[in-house]
TIKOL-627222 format. One line per 5 residues: number of its first residue (from 0); their letters; for each residue x, y, z of N, C-alpha, C, CB. Coordinates in nm, 3 decimals, decimal comma. Glycine has a CB too. Layout:
TIKOL-627222
NUM	A	X/Y/Z/X/Y/Z/X/Y/Z/X/Y/Z; ... $
end
This chain:
TIKOL-627222
0	XXXXX	1,510/6,785/17,998/1,508/6,650/17,948/1,390/6,578/18,011/1,641/6,577/17,977; 1,271/6,620/17,972/1,149/6,571/18,036/1,098/6,443/17,972/1,042/6,676/18,032; 1,065/6,345/18,056/1,001/6,221/18,014/0,859/6,222/18,068/1,080/6,095/18,064; 0,772/6,146/18,007/0,633/6,136/18,054/0,615/6,003/18,128/0,532/6,146/17,934; 0,539/6,010/18,239/0,502/5,890/18,313/0,352/5,866/18,291/0,536/5,903/18,466 $
5	XXXXX	0,316/5,740/18,276/0,177/5,703/18,250/0,120/5,625/18,368/0,166/5,619/18,120; -0,009/5,605/18,369/-0,078/5,542/18,482/-0,022/5,404/18,515/-0,227/5,531/18,452; 0,026/5,331/18,414/0,082/5,198/18,440/0,226/5,203/18,490/0,075/5,114/18,313; 0,281/5,324/18,508/0,416/5,342/18,559/0,521/5,355/18,451/0,451/5,230/18,647; 0,487/5,326/18,326/0,585/5,333/18,218/0,626/5,477/18,189/0,530/5,268/18,090 $
10	XXXXX	0,743/5,490/18,129/0,799/5,620/18,094/0,830/5,623/17,945/0,927/5,650/18,177; 0,817/5,741/17,884/0,863/5,759/17,746/0,944/5,888/17,737/0,744/5,762/17,647; 1,047/5,880/17,654/1,127/5,998/17,623/1,155/5,994/17,474/1,259/6,003/17,707; 1,122/6,100/17,403/1,053/6,218/17,453/0,909/6,184/17,492/1,055/6,329/17,347; 0,844/6,275/17,564/0,707/6,247/17,607/0,612/6,236/17,487/0,658/6,357/17,702 $
15	XXXXX	0,515/6,150/17,499/0,413/6,130/17,395/0,276/6,158/17,454/0,420/5,987/17,335; 0,181/6,206/17,375/0,047/6,235/17,429/-0,029/6,110/17,470/-0,034/6,311/17,326; 0,006/5,994/17,414/-0,058/5,868/17,450/0,051/5,767/17,480/-0,152/5,817/17,336; 0,042/5,699/17,594/0,144/5,605/17,636/0,123/5,466/17,582/0,149/5,600/17,784; 0,212/5,375/17,618/0,203/5,236/17,570/0,073/5,167/17,607/0,318/5,157/17,625 $
20	XXXXX	0,012/5,208/17,718/-0,115/5,146/17,759/-0,237/5,220/17,704/-0,123/5,140/17,911; -0,213/5,322/17,620/-0,324/5,397/17,560/-0,374/5,513/17,644/-0,438/5,306/17,534; -0,309/5,539/17,757/-0,354/5,648/17,844/-0,270/5,773/17,823/-0,347/5,605/17,991; -0,323/5,884/17,873/-0,250/6,011/17,869/-0,149/6,014/17,984/-0,348/6,132/17,877; -0,045/6,096/17,973/0,052/6,106/18,082/-0,013/6,155/18,212/0,166/6,201/18,042 $
25	XXXXX	0,039/6,104/18,323/-0,011/6,147/18,454/0,094/6,230/18,528/-0,050/6,026/18,538; 0,219/6,229/18,477/0,327/6,301/18,545/0,442/6,321/18,447/0,375/6,224/18,673; 0,535/6,406/18,485/0,658/6,427/18,408/0,776/6,401/18,500/0,664/6,572/18,347; 0,882/6,350/18,441/1,004/6,321/18,514/1,119/6,391/18,444/1,030/6,166/18,524; 1,199/6,467/18,519/1,314/6,536/18,462/1,434/6,441/18,465/1,345/6,668/18,541 $
30	XXXXX	1,467/6,385/18,348/1,576/6,289/18,340/1,712/6,354/18,367/1,578/6,224/18,203; 1,722/6,485/18,354/1,850/6,552/18,381/1,889/6,543/18,528/1,844/6,698/18,337; 1,798/6,500/18,612/1,827/6,484/18,755/1,872/6,342/18,788/1,704/6,519/18,838; 1,886/6,257/18,685/1,923/6,117/18,703/2,047/6,085/18,621/1,805/6,023/18,663; 2,111/5,974/18,654/2,219/5,923/18,571/2,166/5,804/18,491/2,343/5,882/18,656 $
35	XXXXX	2,243/5,764/18,390/2,203/5,654/18,303/2,323/5,564/18,277/2,144/5,707/18,170; 2,297/5,451/18,213/2,403/5,359/18,172/2,409/5,355/18,020/2,380/5,217/18,230; 2,530/5,350/17,964/2,548/5,340/17,820/2,509/5,200/17,775/2,694/5,374/17,779; 2,411/5,193/17,685/2,368/5,065/17,627/2,458/5,032/17,508/2,217/5,071/17,583; 2,480/5,131/17,424/2,571/5,119/17,310/2,610/5,258/17,264/2,507/5,037/17,194 $
40	XXXXX	2,717/5,268/17,188/2,758/5,399/17,139/2,834/5,381/17,008/2,846/5,472/17,244; 2,846/5,490/16,935/2,915/5,490/16,807/2,971/5,629/16,780/2,820/5,445/16,693; 3,053/5,637/16,678/3,106/5,765/16,634/3,069/5,786/16,488/3,259/5,772/16,653; 3,006/5,900/16,460/2,974/5,937/16,323/3,086/6,025/16,272/2,836/6,010/16,314; 3,150/5,982/16,164/3,258/6,062/16,105/3,204/6,151/15,993/3,369/5,971/16,051 $
45	XXXXX	3,076/6,138/15,964/3,011/6,223/15,863/2,884/6,282/15,924/2,978/6,142/15,732; 2,900/6,372/16,023/2,783/6,427/16,091/2,703/6,520/16,001/2,825/6,502/16,217; 2,579/6,549/16,040/2,497/6,641/15,960/2,552/6,783/15,964/2,352/6,641/16,011; 2,508/6,868/15,872/2,557/7,006/15,870/2,539/7,075/16,005/2,484/7,086/15,761; 2,644/7,143/16,048/2,638/7,218/16,172/2,681/7,142/16,295/2,502/7,267/16,193 $
50	XXXXX	2,703/7,012/16,283/2,747/6,930/16,396/2,895/6,902/16,377/2,665/6,798/16,407; 2,973/6,934/16,480/3,117/6,912/16,472/3,148/6,763/16,469/3,189/6,979/16,590; 3,240/6,725/16,385/3,280/6,586/16,379/3,415/6,567/16,443/3,282/6,537/16,234; 3,448/6,449/16,487/3,357/6,335/16,488/3,247/6,354/16,593/3,435/6,206/16,516; 3,131/6,296/16,567/3,014/6,311/16,653/2,992/6,179/16,727/2,887/6,352/16,570 $
55	XXXXX	3,014/6,181/16,857/3,000/6,061/16,940/2,856/6,056/16,993/3,104/6,060/17,058; 2,790/5,944/16,968/2,648/5,926/17,004/2,632/5,802/17,090/2,560/5,916/16,878; 2,532/5,806/17,179/2,505/5,690/17,264/2,356/5,670/17,283/2,574/5,706/17,400; 2,318/5,546/17,298/2,187/5,512/17,352/2,212/5,483/17,499/2,118/5,389/17,276; 2,141/5,554/17,584/2,158/5,535/17,729/2,025/5,493/17,789/2,210/5,666/17,796 $
60	XXXXX	2,033/5,427/17,903/1,912/5,380/17,971/1,909/5,434/18,114/1,905/5,225/17,972; 1,801/5,505/18,144/1,776/5,556/18,278/1,692/5,456/18,353/1,707/5,696/18,273; 1,716/5,441/18,482/1,630/5,363/18,571/1,570/5,463/18,669/1,711/5,248/18,646; 1,440/5,487/18,656/1,370/5,583/18,740/1,264/5,508/18,819/1,307/5,699/18,655; 1,289/5,490/18,947/1,194/5,421/19,034/1,157/5,283/18,980/1,068/5,504/19,052 $
65	XXXXX	1,256/5,211/18,928/1,232/5,076/18,878/1,181/5,068/18,735/1,137/5,010/18,966; 1,155/5,180/18,673/1,111/5,183/18,533/1,227/5,231/18,447/0,985/5,274/18,514; 1,247/5,167/18,333/1,356/5,211/18,247/1,302/5,291/18,129/1,436/5,091/18,197; 1,385/5,383/18,084/1,355/5,461/17,965/1,488/5,492/17,897/1,275/5,594/18,000; 1,487/5,480/17,765/1,611/5,502/17,688/1,607/5,634/17,613/1,633/5,387/17,590 $
70	XXXXX	1,727/5,687/17,589/1,741/5,812/17,515/1,863/5,801/17,425/1,753/5,935/17,611; 1,858/5,872/17,314/1,969/5,881/17,221/2,024/6,022/17,227/1,926/5,843/17,076; 2,154/6,037/17,234/2,211/6,171/17,238/2,360/6,171/17,216/2,179/6,237/17,367; 2,414/6,292/17,203/2,557/6,309/17,185/2,631/6,282/17,316/2,588/6,451/17,134; 2,754/6,237/17,303/2,844/6,221/17,416/2,940/6,340/17,420/2,922/6,087/17,408 $
75	XXXXX	2,995/6,367/17,536/3,094/6,474/17,548/3,234/6,425/17,513/3,092/6,532/17,689; 3,252/6,293/17,502/3,382/6,234/17,477/3,365/6,096/17,413/3,463/6,223/17,608; 3,472/6,046/17,355/3,469/5,909/17,304/3,532/5,812/17,405/3,542/5,899/17,169; 3,564/5,862/17,523/3,624/5,781/17,628/3,515/5,717/17,713/3,718/5,867/17,716; 3,434/5,630/17,650/3,326/5,560/17,719/3,326/5,414/17,678/3,188/5,626/17,688 $
80	XXXXX	3,261/5,334/17,759/3,243/5,192/17,728/3,099/5,155/17,760/3,342/5,103/17,809; 3,052/5,049/17,697/2,918/4,999/17,727/2,912/4,968/17,876/2,884/4,873/17,642; 2,805/5,013/17,940/2,787/4,993/18,084/2,831/5,110/18,169/2,861/4,872/18,126; 2,904/5,206/18,112/2,948/5,322/18,189/2,828/5,405/18,235/3,044/5,408/18,105; 2,844/5,466/18,351/2,743/5,559/18,402/2,769/5,697/18,344/2,744/5,562/18,558 $
85	XXXXX	2,662/5,762/18,295/2,673/5,896/18,237/2,566/5,985/18,298/2,660/5,891/18,082; 2,591/6,114/18,292/2,495/6,213/18,340/2,464/6,310/18,226/2,550/6,290/18,465; 2,339/6,352/18,214/2,306/6,454/18,114/2,363/6,589/18,156/2,152/6,464/18,095; 2,426/6,658/18,061/2,477/6,792/18,086/2,417/6,885/17,981/2,634/6,796/18,084; 2,369/6,999/18,025/2,302/7,093/17,935/2,402/7,159/17,842/2,227/7,199/18,015 $
90	XXXXX	2,362/7,174/17,716/2,443/7,245/17,616/2,354/7,350/17,550/2,502/7,146/17,509; 2,399/7,474/17,551/2,320/7,582/17,491/2,304/7,566/17,341/2,384/7,716/17,521; 2,401/7,500/17,278/2,394/7,485/17,133/2,453/7,350/17,094/2,469/7,601/17,062; 2,369/7,260/17,044/2,414/7,129/17,002/2,469/7,129/16,860/2,301/7,029/17,013; 2,426/7,226/16,781/2,476/7,239/16,644/2,466/7,384/16,601/2,397/7,148/16,547 $
95	XXXXX	2,533/7,418/16,494/2,536/7,555/16,443/2,406/7,586/16,370/2,657/7,575/16,349; 2,325/7,681/16,421/2,196/7,713/16,358/2,209/7,766/16,216/2,123/7,814/16,443; 2,323/7,824/16,183/2,340/7,882/16,049/2,376/7,777/15,944/2,449/7,988/16,054; 2,411/7,656/15,986/2,458/7,555/15,891/2,345/7,470/15,833/2,557/7,466/15,959; 2,227/7,476/15,890/2,117/7,393/15,842/2,039/7,458/15,730/2,025/7,360/15,954 $
100	XXXXX	1,938/7,387/15,680/1,855/7,441/15,573/1,731/7,513/15,628/1,813/7,329/15,479; 1,703/7,495/15,756/1,589/7,561/15,817/1,627/7,699/15,869/1,532/7,476/15,931; 1,527/7,784/15,883/1,549/7,914/15,946/1,589/7,890/16,092/1,422/8,005/15,937; 1,694/7,956/16,140/1,740/7,933/16,277/1,632/7,952/16,383/1,855/8,024/16,307; 1,540/8,044/16,359/1,434/8,071/16,458/1,327/7,962/16,461/1,370/8,206/16,429 $
105	XXXXX	1,330/7,870/16,365/1,223/7,771/16,352/1,238/7,652/16,446/1,218/7,722/16,212; 1,350/7,641/16,515/1,367/7,528/16,605/1,462/7,563/16,719/1,418/7,406/16,529; 1,461/7,476/16,820/1,551/7,493/16,934/1,687/7,432/16,901/1,492/7,428/17,062; 1,792/7,489/16,954/1,927/7,441/16,925/1,997/7,389/17,050/2,008/7,552/16,864; 1,931/7,402/17,165/1,991/7,355/17,289/1,947/7,212/17,318/1,953/7,448/17,405 $
110	XXXXX	2,004/7,154/17,421/1,968/7,019/17,460/2,069/6,963/17,557/1,955/6,928/17,338; 2,081/6,831/17,559/2,168/6,763/17,654/2,265/6,670/17,582/2,085/6,685/17,756; 2,384/6,663/17,637/2,483/6,563/17,599/2,506/6,474/17,720/2,618/6,629/17,549; 2,564/6,358/17,697/2,591/6,266/17,808/2,740/6,265/17,838/2,541/6,124/17,775; 2,771/6,282/17,966/2,910/6,289/18,013/2,936/6,177/18,113/2,939/6,428/18,078 $
115	XX	3,048/6,105/18,098/3,079/6,001/18,196/3,087/6,057/18,338/3,211/5,933/18,160; 3,037/5,979/18,431/3,037/6,020/18,572/3,169/5,981/18,634/2,918/5,957/18,650 $
end
């Protein structure tokens, strides 16, 4: 769960080749080593093909050395509230590769979900 840090100290997730100040990244930060706070969350009862429903999603905000960066991702449970602390947990498969329209080998299927701390 890598974020990019730029010369002005700002962070982006996912990383971008050019930051908000127009510069290239100077460092990377592994967000999986940090916790975040739930900004908002929702439940999708009509998830995309290959994603088990109901699909609980959250926008979370990390504070890394005084800089904030937000991420969108699945939750491990619907037992969360705005403001709760969550940690990224690795998942080998976020969705079923056989259920999509793309060839399974054409993309990654792993990633992170957010779990209440």
